[in-house]
VOGU-3710 file (C-alpha; in Angstrom, 3 decimals, decimal comma):
1> msplrvlssg> -0,096/0,155/-0,122  1,357/3,472/-1,067  1,982/6,119/1,889  -0,607/8,351/0,284  -3,215/5,673/0,721  -2,141/5,164/4,186  -2,309/8,610/4,785  -5,952/8,834/3,267  -6,893/5,582/4,922  -5,719/7,025/8,375
11> alayilwkli> -7,269/10,451/8,160  -10,813/8,611/6,493  -10,818/6,581/10,137  -9,931/9,311/12,318  -12,660/11,486/10,537  -15,136/8,706/10,977  -13,652/7,818/14,633  -14,134/11,713/15,885  -17,721/12,310/14,318  -18,680/8,981/16,414
21> rrlsaptspl> -17,432/9,946/19,164  -19,231/13,322/18,765  -23,059/12,053/17,992  -22,427/9,644/20,758  -21,207/12,441/23,408  -23,196/13,542/26,184  -24,761/16,763/24,826  -21,681/19,611/25,283  -22,102/22,265/28,115  -21,510/24,806/25,871
31> aglrgpkkeh> -24,733/24,345/24,274  -26,671/26,557/26,435  -24,339/29,133/24,721  -25,596/31,689/21,844  -23,748/31,215/18,379  -24,200/31,479/14,773  -25,635/28,383/12,767  -23,350/25,330/11,622  -22,634/26,458/8,066  -20,992/23,136/7,255
41> wlkgnyhrlf> -21,273/19,605/8,292  -17,414/18,842/8,757  -16,183/22,503/9,025  -18,985/24,109/11,060  -17,985/27,927/11,212  -14,619/27,571/11,917  -13,448/28,341/8,033  -15,360/31,594/8,362  -13,368/32,956/11,227  -9,623/32,946/9,279
51> qdglhynlel> -10,867/33,110/5,638  -11,063/36,999/4,902  -12,926/36,994/8,194  -12,781/40,760/9,426  -16,525/41,643/9,519  -17,405/38,401/10,441  -15,181/38,402/13,536  -16,258/41,364/15,088  -19,703/40,853/14,134  -19,733/37,480/16,224
61> veeyggavki> -18,725/39,955/19,111  -21,619/42,527/18,154  -24,131/39,712/18,463  -23,394/37,455/20,824  -20,577/38,881/23,464  -17,736/38,389/24,857  -18,270/34,472/24,821  -19,388/33,239/21,514  -20,356/29,135/20,901  -18,179/28,581/17,554
71> nallgaqqly> -18,978/25,149/15,244  -15,646/24,027/14,601  -13,896/20,993/12,940  -16,116/17,706/13,056  -18,570/18,702/15,215  -16,592/20,307/17,884  -17,785/22,944/19,893  -15,493/25,744/20,814  -15,613/28,900/23,062  -14,762/32,218/21,336
81> isdplalyhi> -13,593/35,055/23,788  -12,891/38,322/23,565  -14,084/39,247/27,214  -11,540/41,240/29,508  -12,289/39,134/32,588  -12,054/35,883/30,621  -8,865/36,867/29,196  -7,184/37,918/32,154  -7,963/34,212/33,745  -7,196/32,659/30,588
91> vvkeqhiyte> -3,645/34,251/30,080  -2,388/35,264/33,149  -4,455/34,243/36,679  -4,931/30,659/35,575  -2,875/30,129/32,438  -1,579/26,322/33,923  -4,953/25,639/33,150  -5,473/26,713/29,596  -2,435/26,183/27,547  -1,740/25,758/23,903
101> tdmfimgnrl> -3,363/23,285/21,917  -1,405/20,202/20,877  -2,329/21,026/17,454  -0,192/24,621/17,761  2,572/22,740/20,086  3,146/19,688/18,052  2,949/22,014/14,445  5,299/24,520/15,823  7,911/21,439/16,929  7,653/20,533/13,572
111> ifgeglistl> 8,994/23,505/11,716  10,704/25,605/14,009  11,999/22,859/16,746  12,145/23,153/20,741  12,048/27,019/20,645  9,872/29,233/22,975  6,442/28,853/21,190  6,885/25,081/20,792  7,284/24,144/24,648  4,908/23,743/27,800
121> geqhkkqrkm> 5,415/24,251/31,160  8,932/23,739/33,014  11,089/23,793/30,035  8,909/26,911/28,711  9,764/28,381/31,556  13,427/27,813/31,705  13,617/29,065/28,033  12,397/32,431/28,996  13,724/33,137/32,006  17,164/32,843/29,748
131> lnpvfslanm> 15,489/35,082/27,071  13,359/37,792/28,873  16,981/39,987/29,785  17,808/39,646/26,057  14,852/41,606/25,292  15,546/44,273/27,974  15,005/48,043/27,324  18,520/48,493/28,336  19,519/45,940/25,324  17,429/47,688/22,893
141> rdllpiiqpi> 19,021/51,057/23,477  22,454/49,243/22,520  21,067/48,020/19,148  19,024/50,920/17,681  21,744/52,794/16,849  23,660/49,718/15,311  20,890/48,569/13,349  20,199/51,789/11,836  21,466/51,241/8,870  19,335/48,913/7,767
151> adklcvmlks> 16,600/51,370/7,765  19,112/54,110/5,736  19,718/51,320/2,935  16,246/50,696/3,050  15,433/54,283/2,427  18,485/54,352/-0,542  16,961/51,546/-2,017  13,589/53,254/-2,619  14,867/56,516/-3,095  17,283/55,348/-5,905
161> qlpadgsake> 13,764/54,400/-7,606  12,290/57,354/-7,498  12,401/60,751/-10,375  14,797/63,421/-9,818  11,996/65,973/-10,678  9,948/65,345/-7,447  7,116/63,234/-9,725  5,546/60,104/-8,186  6,087/56,574/-9,027  4,260/53,591/-7,617
171> inilpwlsrg> 6,394/50,519/-6,004  5,132/47,414/-4,400  6,840/48,382/-1,001  5,550/44,893/0,352  8,826/42,916/-0,572  11,261/45,788/0,179  9,787/46,151/3,801  10,011/41,989/3,615  13,341/42,219/2,856  14,380/45,004/5,439
181> aleyicqaal> 11,974/42,918/8,375  14,435/39,821/7,644  18,055/41,900/7,768  16,543/43,901/11,197  15,619/40,777/12,717  18,973/38,547/11,841  21,358/41,298/12,222  19,679/41,730/15,764  18,839/38,267/16,513  21,797/36,332/15,207
191> ghsfgaldpt> 24,373/38,810/13,954  24,462/37,832/10,638  23,718/39,159/7,476  21,299/37,510/4,491  22,108/40,436/2,052  18,425/40,740/1,761  18,652/44,591/0,734  20,989/43,718/-2,157  18,201/43,068/-4,940  21,215/41,460/-7,309
201> reneylkaiq> 21,539/38,823/-4,828  19,405/35,692/-4,746  18,427/35,036/-1,340  16,857/31,537/-0,976  16,615/31,958/2,941  14,353/34,878/2,294  11,788/33,188/-0,447  11,466/30,403/1,657  10,398/32,223/4,872  8,127/34,724/2,822
211> mlapssirll> 6,374/30,744/1,759  5,904/29,936/5,573  2,917/31,854/6,159  1,065/31,547/3,304  1,779/27,906/2,948  0,130/27,187/6,611  -2,449/29,616/6,080  -3,398/27,012/2,897  -3,223/23,709/5,231  -5,288/25,437/7,885
221> mlrpfipfiv> -7,826/22,631/7,390  -5,001/20,481/7,617  -3,746/21,455/11,673  -5,958/19,644/13,803  -4,736/16,289/12,276  -1,419/16,967/13,506  -1,674/15,684/16,726  -2,851/12,227/15,067  -0,361/11,989/12,827  2,604/12,558/14,808
231> rkfslywrnr> 1,620/10,149/17,429  0,018/7,242/15,278  2,730/7,607/12,510  6,455/7,537/12,600  9,151/9,952/11,193  9,529/7,368/8,120  5,982/7,142/7,468  5,336/10,784/7,967  8,359/11,465/5,385  7,160/9,396/2,665
241> vmdwapieal> 3,401/10,726/2,993  5,151/14,146/2,455  7,236/12,793/-0,696  3,865/11,328/-2,394  0,742/13,553/-1,191  -0,224/15,763/-4,135  -0,387/18,849/-2,063  1,480/21,660/-3,212  1,201/23,859/0,054  2,429/20,704/2,081
251> knlrhvievm> 5,291/20,181/-0,743  6,090/24,194/-0,021  6,150/23,867/3,565  8,716/20,710/3,432  10,761/22,694/1,196  10,733/26,116/3,356  11,584/23,281/6,784  14,423/22,132/5,304  16,149/25,634/4,184  15,192/27,354/7,690
261> dstskkifad> 16,429/24,065/9,486  19,997/24,007/7,435  20,659/27,742/7,172  20,038/28,154/10,839  22,215/25,070/11,632  25,119/26,739/9,934  24,778/30,141/11,313  24,701/28,948/15,017  27,408/26,562/14,265  29,430/29,631/13,010
271> kkaitegrse> 28,415/31,757/16,136  28,856/29,347/18,979  32,332/28,951/17,275  33,219/32,560/18,106  31,444/32,830/21,145  33,700/29,876/22,537  36,850/31,291/20,689  37,236/28,879/18,303  37,184/30,864/15,403  37,913/34,315/14,638
281> pdgpgglvar> 35,191/36,970/13,596  35,087/39,026/10,417  37,106/41,898/10,185  36,869/45,666/11,563  34,489/46,589/9,376  32,217/43,374/9,293  29,254/42,627/10,834  30,240/40,997/13,822  32,779/43,620/14,722  30,513/46,259/14,165
291> mkgkdimsim> 27,263/44,431/16,641  30,246/43,742/19,267  28,152/40,636/20,586  25,120/42,665/21,516  22,978/40,779/18,919  20,697/38,121/20,666  21,973/35,348/20,094  25,358/35,981/21,049  24,095/37,447/24,253  22,071/34,163/25,079
301> lrantsssdv> 24,871/31,956/24,105  27,017/34,111/26,346  24,277/33,913/29,438  23,545/29,942/28,784  27,762/29,083/28,701  27,438/30,910/32,394  24,432/29,291/33,401  23,854/26,799/36,043  23,385/22,894/34,563  19,532/22,767/35,454
311> drltdaellg> 19,168/26,101/33,557  20,518/25,484/30,799  19,602/25,298/27,516  20,672/22,358/25,307  22,256/23,092/21,476  18,187/22,011/20,014  16,683/24,349/22,052  19,074/27,463/21,190  18,483/26,686/17,703  14,795/26,374/18,296
321> qmntiifagf> 14,839/29,740/19,457  16,410/31,303/16,528  14,064/29,511/14,326  11,152/30,964/15,970  12,512/34,684/16,649  13,032/35,417/13,063  9,682/34,322/12,009  8,120/35,904/14,944  9,776/39,074/13,847  9,859/38,853/10,445
331> etttsaicri> 6,018/38,385/9,260  3,860/40,181/11,459  6,456/42,984/11,407  6,327/43,360/7,999  2,393/43,499/8,022  2,415/46,240/10,354  5,141/48,353/8,786  3,072/48,181/5,842  -0,355/48,811/7,700  1,281/51,833/8,803
341> fwilaskpdv> 2,776/53,307/5,239  -0,727/52,427/3,927  -2,718/54,360/6,317  -0,460/57,521/5,942  -0,509/57,030/2,391  -4,951/57,255/2,960  -4,736/60,040/5,209  -2,450/62,637/4,446  -3,165/64,790/7,155  -1,551/62,205/9,355
351> qlrlrseire> 1,380/62,175/7,148  2,088/65,422/7,249  1,769/65,746/10,958  3,622/62,934/11,725  6,627/63,960/9,225  6,632/67,507/11,111  6,868/65,530/14,560  9,701/63,766/13,530  11,452/66,812/11,657  11,268/68,761/14,836
361> akrsyaksha> 12,679/65,940/16,914  15,743/65,365/15,247  16,459/69,306/14,347  16,173/69,533/18,052  18,777/66,408/18,606  21,286/67,766/15,944  21,049/71,208/17,579  21,874/69,918/21,013  24,720/67,340/19,830  25,987/69,829/17,475
371> ivgpwedvgl> 25,739/67,445/14,468  26,074/68,746/10,863  24,422/68,043/8,140  20,458/67,422/6,562  17,997/66,749/9,806  16,994/64,130/7,432  20,142/61,777/8,283  19,749/62,501/11,981  19,343/58,990/13,666  17,476/59,427/16,860
381> pydilmslpy> 18,294/57,657/20,166  16,005/55,405/21,640  14,439/57,254/24,316  13,832/60,336/21,892  12,591/57,709/19,198  10,111/55,865/21,718  8,508/58,916/23,304  7,676/61,030/19,990  3,545/61,325/21,076  2,158/61,228/17,667
391> ldavvretlr> 4,519/58,630/16,233  3,716/56,489/19,291  -0,498/57,358/18,771  0,135/56,445/15,053  2,169/53,099/15,655  -0,340/51,966/19,139  -3,576/52,725/16,911  -2,452/50,871/14,149  -1,247/47,947/15,860  -4,814/48,160/18,498
401> vhpptsllsr> -7,163/48,358/14,999  -5,153/46,100/12,949  -3,291/43,404/14,969  -1,365/41,189/12,729  -2,454/37,870/14,527  -6,171/38,050/14,833  -6,656/35,045/17,001  -5,273/32,306/18,972  -6,512/29,051/20,615  -5,572/27,663/24,174
411> tvrkdtvlpl> -6,905/23,992/25,584  -8,655/23,574/29,048  -7,018/21,149/30,931  -9,367/20,174/33,722  -12,993/21,318/34,465  -13,395/24,577/35,400  -15,561/28,009/35,149  -14,936/31,111/33,181  -15,579/34,321/34,637  -17,074/37,248/32,612
421> ykpiksvcge> -17,021/40,989/33,114  -19,999/41,430/30,870  -22,334/38,454/31,074  -24,145/37,182/28,160  -27,212/35,853/27,222  -28,203/31,783/26,889  -30,201/30,211/24,358  -32,615/30,150/27,108  -32,273/33,900/27,707  -30,687/33,404/31,350
431> mlsaiaipeg> -28,111/36,156/31,933  -24,550/34,105/32,675  -21,447/36,238/34,093  -19,705/32,788/34,240  -19,207/30,029/31,995  -18,637/25,960/33,392  -16,373/24,856/30,634  -14,834/20,930/30,776  -11,567/19,569/30,287  -10,402/19,098/26,603
441> ttlimsllga> -12,524/22,448/25,243  -10,533/24,650/23,301  -10,725/28,048/23,624  -10,651/30,874/20,733  -8,743/33,760/21,892  -10,244/36,971/19,567  -7,376/39,544/19,983  -9,353/41,508/16,957  -12,644/41,211/19,076  -10,609/42,675/22,039
451> nhnkelwged> -9,072/45,720/20,593  -12,218/46,721/18,864  -14,133/46,594/22,136  -16,947/49,068/22,626  -17,434/48,471/26,034  -13,791/49,502/26,718  -12,285/51,331/23,720  -15,708/53,275/23,223  -17,940/53,557/20,519  -15,328/54,387/18,181
461> asewrperwl> -13,437/51,071/18,418  -13,456/50,290/15,248  -12,490/53,633/14,061  -8,722/54,446/13,594  -8,321/57,513/15,507  -4,594/57,854/17,196  -5,809/60,972/18,925  -7,070/58,519/21,838  -3,432/57,788/22,914  -2,921/61,910/23,386
471> tatgervrls> -3,678/64,312/25,462  -5,792/67,557/24,496  -2,196/69,751/24,383  -0,633/66,815/21,973  1,501/64,835/24,734  1,162/60,628/25,158  -1,529/59,492/27,431  0,515/57,741/30,130  -0,879/54,337/31,230  -0,549/53,410/34,719
481> kdsnsgmedg> 2,314/50,799/33,954  3,167/52,073/30,145  5,188/49,256/28,072  7,373/52,315/26,989  8,528/53,313/30,719  10,461/50,084/31,548  7,605/47,555/32,112  8,862/44,454/31,886  7,490/41,209/31,202  4,313/39,505/33,106
491> egndpsvstt> 3,802/43,261/34,553  1,033/45,342/34,093  -1,526/42,265/33,476  -4,037/43,085/36,309  -7,503/44,064/34,867  -8,184/46,049/37,918  -6,328/49,326/37,755  -6,332/52,574/39,267  -6,227/54,599/35,760  -8,650/57,458/35,004
501> ektpgvktgm> -11,853/57,106/32,365  -9,603/58,776/29,942  -6,890/56,207/29,928  -7,723/54,278/26,111  -9,196/50,785/26,780  -10,075/51,415/31,041  -13,149/51,729/31,966  -14,434/51,681/35,419  -11,364/49,851/36,939  -11,496/46,914/33,794
511> kypgvyasmm> -8,912/46,710/31,003  -7,171/44,239/28,962  -4,000/41,896/30,452  -2,588/42,834/27,366  1,500/43,275/27,882  1,579/46,361/25,539  -0,802/49,474/25,685  -3,992/48,042/27,324  -4,312/45,717/24,167  -4,099/42,220/23,210
521> tflgggraci> -2,293/42,186/20,008  1,455/41,085/21,875  -0,939/38,870/24,041  -0,436/39,282/28,065  1,102/36,826/30,882  3,648/34,240/30,630  3,096/33,437/26,949  3,420/37,224/25,893  5,468/38,101/22,532  8,737/38,372/24,519
531> gfkfaememk> 10,058/40,579/21,513  7,440/43,511/21,361  9,773/46,221/22,325  12,233/45,292/19,732  9,188/45,270/16,981  7,865/48,300/18,203  11,341/49,820/17,965  11,904/48,664/14,275  8,667/50,066/13,251  9,321/53,430/14,839
541> qvvttlisrm> 12,720/53,454/13,600  11,667/52,538/9,835  8,950/54,966/9,454  10,815/57,847/10,765  13,684/56,903/8,445  11,559/57,091/4,852  8,588/59,384/5,962  11,555/61,800/6,350  12,486/61,942/2,628  9,303/60,423/0,829
551> hfelpsipde> 6,286/60,660/0,586  3,510/58,021/0,290  0,098/58,018/-1,278  -2,846/55,578/-2,753  -2,562/54,536/-6,082  -4,061/56,930/-8,570  -3,167/56,203/-12,286  -5,527/53,822/-14,126  -3,900/50,889/-16,144  -4,678/50,416/-19,682
561> ngnvkeiywk> -8,278/49,081/-18,804  -8,843/52,664/-16,709  -8,713/50,759/-14,006  -6,947/52,015/-10,306  -5,469/49,790/-7,617  -7,507/49,122/-4,736  -5,349/47,928/-1,539  -7,825/45,561/0,418  -6,356/43,723/3,610  -7,693/40,107/3,945
571> vnglqvpvvr> -7,665/38,883/7,928  -6,880/35,419/7,262  -5,755/34,665/10,727  -2,609/37,252/9,439  -3,282/40,233/7,515  -3,055/39,805/3,699  -2,796/42,736/1,737  -4,321/42,612/-2,010  -5,281/44,528/-5,015  -9,192/43,978/-5,666
581> lpagdnttaq> -10,485/43,107/-8,798  -10,510/44,171/-11,738  -6,885/46,305/-11,340  -5,471/43,046/-9,424  -6,393/39,395/-8,742  -7,452/39,994/-5,463  -4,885/37,046/-3,863  -1,246/38,104/-4,487  0,052/40,036/-1,535  0,936/43,147/-2,142
591> vplslrlvqp> 1,172/46,964/-1,214  1,574/49,537/-4,202  1,608/53,153/-3,370  2,543/56,147/-5,504  6,126/57,402/-3,646  8,049/60,464/-4,514  10,331/63,136/-2,742  9,719/64,783/0,156  8,806/68,611/-1,102  8,805/71,554/1,224
601> ddfls> 5,087/72,059/1,403  4,731/68,302/3,103  5,308/69,514/6,306  2,846/71,397/8,475  2,718/75,050/8,296
//
């Protein structure tokens, strides 16, 4: 029997077994909760969450509240959560009960190895303990000036394509920002450059990692089978199935994993040899010399060497961190920066105000430090860059309204009761302030729904309005524990806070347990995004560098058929920008914007 037939037979048997178990099982405790009707016998409503699901996700919260019953794959019922108190219990107070799903852990382990997003329990705590100091504010301050040349090179590459007479040219900024993001995370995390900003250089790693998210999304409906396949099939049979399966996305994913694995192993071996003194770094002008051992991997290797045997990570775990950090700092950051420039192109008044603030800050810094030369070339130090009020408001509001990742899941490891901040109505009309949840239930945390919650963010919660983060005089609204003021991971997660009603995302002492600015974009608790400070720093550095010299507008020139490109953002779990029909194919990820050199009237008067 061929491997493909073995897999097909196994998958069919698994589906039938699951369906029979669902049909014969007692009525689910979630049956009394309201939610949308099942749309498909196999997929339920689950697929609607991930297939261009922006409006569907927000309508669920609007109609049913902060806890919604979802009919998932194979007849399962899952709980869709956006309530702030419930999320506090899930990600902070009782995070030992609500853990990552087996599908998530096993799938990530197959792709990334034993990294931070592929481990649970004590192993995860040990890894996080090692990594937390690496992403400290002190390290971010050291890294910023070292990686400024990446933004400068990106600016030069884009400027070189623009007419010198100041006229505009349409450029798809997505591949360029993608190349820049790869250089940022690889230089900062690994002290290694792929030369991604050199257009004459073929880059197999860049191509591979760009394929990872699209391939994973195409395999979304196969992901629930991962635990079954890993447990029931040996590595030999899994590899044979991959050879025979006629699924292009599966073959692409396998290629991506092979490229990532071989490349990471080589970089890791080189880095370890330098750290241990078995190899000499590059010359005085090289990247290793310029990084001065301040890249994340060098810091982690030194810390690992000096750790006790109990706390020390294995080479497999260190390698897993490399793959995890690169992917986590690549796809979502690229999406967020593209979204910011799309917004600036859509809102000229915002772009002018932001550019004016940046010019004023750079001129002031140059004057106080006797820096000679064009203000556009001035690189702002960390504390000034991170505290620019309007820039901060633009970044925060973009990450709130448009979180790069919209949904995450958890599995309930024992019977429990989940409290709610705002009671919901049951199918019988009863108001519920808590929900009994049985062991094994899967919860879907809606980061998107939380960030658009009108109860906490106001009636304009879905409106992009950076002014909500500013005082009447234009200064930053300070949260009780601000992510930019030195808050370490795990702080600021208590939803009961002593802030005023004017603080964004806070109402009558209730807030979301997010690690960043009262929102759920970077999650919260012990599994919050460990690199959110680096991501925020990168976004701000790229925006200030590019907007100082270039002006961004939406496409306006019709094609040969008279159609103007309209950019549309699909929410497929991740944010995917496409060009609508008929000017585009509504599928290919792209952000074509009209760019030109900055002119004197591109500032506030």
